[in-house]
C-alpha positions, 0 to 999 in steps of 0.5 A: 500500500505504501507509496514512496516519493523522492525529492531533490530539495525542500522546495520540490517536496513542499511544491509536491505536497501543496500540488497533490492534496487530492492524491494525499487525501485519497491515500489517507482515506484508502489507508483508513479503509484498509485498516478498518477492513483488516482490523489494523490500528495503524498503517503507513500511507506514504514515505517522503525521501528528500535527498538534499537533506538525506532524510526519510519521513513516513506518514502514517494513519493511527486509529486515534486520528482516523476521525480527524484525518477523515474530517480534513479530507472531507473538507478538501473533497467538499471544496473540490466538489468530489462527492464520490470521495465525500460519500466514501468518507461518510461511510467510513465515519459511520463504520468507525462510529458504529465500531465496525472493524471490517467493511465489505465495501470494495477497495478504490 
């Protein structure tokens, strides 16, 4: 599931993160969905590798932050009028609120 993104410098990394909010939100929502369906509490979403500073940063979704992460992604998708992802997030929020550990909805 985890994706790796390679950057030559800080500006390139910052530009990528700002220009790819859609992709990042999709990755976050998909990771949370997979956690729910597989009964996991945490999953790595993506890794940023910045060669100019020689560091690796891994972004994860942890169960205690699923609601907050979904709210942020929902706000983004509402602004983009991407209602398919909005519906998916709303369904995931219901699963979380109901304490469902697994979901039978298919992967995106």
